[in-house]
C-alpha positions as CSV (number, residue, x, y, z in Angstrom):
1,M,19.9,-133.6,134.5
2,L,20.4,-130.2,136.0
3,G,23.9,-129.0,136.7
4,N,25.7,-132.1,135.5
5,S,26.7,-131.0,132.1
6,K,30.4,-130.3,131.3
7,R,29.6,-127.3,129.1
8,P,27.7,-124.2,130.1
9,F,23.9,-124.4,129.6
10,D,22.9,-122.7,126.3
11,L,19.4,-121.5,126.7
12,D,18.8,-120.5,123.1
13,F,20.2,-123.9,121.9
14,E,17.9,-125.8,124.2
15,I,14.8,-123.9,123.2
16,T,15.6,-124.4,119.5
17,K,16.3,-128.1,120.1
18,H,13.0,-128.5,122.0
19,L,11.0,-126.8,119.3
20,K,12.7,-128.8,116.5
21,Q,11.7,-132.0,118.4
22,L,8.1,-130.9,118.5
23,G,8.2,-130.0,114.8
24,V,9.6,-133.4,113.9
25,K,7.0,-135.3,115.9
26,T,4.1,-133.3,114.4
27,L,3.1,-131.5,111.2
28,V,3.1,-128.1,112.8
29,R,3.5,-125.0,110.6
30,R,6.3,-122.6,111.3
31,K,3.8,-120.0,112.5
32,A,2.6,-122.4,115.2
33,L,6.1,-123.2,116.3
34,D,6.9,-119.5,116.4
35,E,3.9,-119.0,118.7
36,L,4.9,-121.9,120.9
37,E,8.4,-120.4,121.1
38,D,7.0,-117.0,122.1
39,H,5.0,-118.6,125.0
40,L,8.0,-120.7,126.1
41,R,10.4,-117.7,126.0
42,T,7.9,-115.5,128.0
43,E,7.6,-118.2,130.7
44,I,11.4,-118.5,130.8
45,E,11.8,-114.8,131.2
46,D,9.3,-114.8,134.1
47,L,11.2,-117.6,135.8
48,L,14.6,-115.8,135.2
49,R,13.1,-112.7,136.9
50,S,12.3,-115.0,139.8
51,N,16.0,-115.8,140.2
52,H,16.0,-119.2,138.5
53,T,19.1,-120.1,136.5
54,P,18.6,-120.3,132.7
55,E,18.7,-124.1,132.9
56,E,16.2,-124.3,135.7
57,A,13.9,-121.8,134.0
58,F,14.0,-123.8,130.7
59,H,13.2,-127.1,132.4
60,R,10.4,-125.6,134.5
61,A,8.9,-123.9,131.5
62,V,9.0,-127.0,129.4
63,Q,7.5,-129.0,132.2
64,G,4.8,-126.3,132.6
65,F,3.6,-127.1,129.1
66,G,3.0,-130.7,130.2
67,D,2.0,-133.1,127.5
68,S,2.3,-131.2,124.3
69,G,-0.1,-133.5,122.4
70,P,-3.3,-131.7,123.3
71,L,-1.7,-128.3,122.8
72,L,-0.4,-129.3,119.3
73,V,-3.9,-130.7,118.4
74,E,-5.2,-127.2,119.0
75,F,-2.4,-125.6,116.9
76,H,-3.3,-128.1,114.1
77,K,-6.9,-126.8,114.2
78,L,-5.8,-123.2,114.0
79,Y,-3.0,-123.5,111.5
80,G,-3.6,-126.8,109.6
81,N,-1.1,-129.5,108.9
82,D,1.0,-127.9,106.2
83,R,4.2,-125.9,106.9
């Protein structure tokens, strides 16, 4: 939930946690996760420049990816299933 945490929002921690969850759920190679992280960070940077807080920018960027399933299928095609 936005703004209800007792500790300050840690953007880098949340991005890393989100990407680890994707990696655990799938057999995505590190290269694919690196590319996903690059896209996620670029979107977050754009949202930060539009005056969103880091927490808002993170959640909006993650939502913007929508269901990661189809995206990850395409990464599997490009990078295979091994790490």
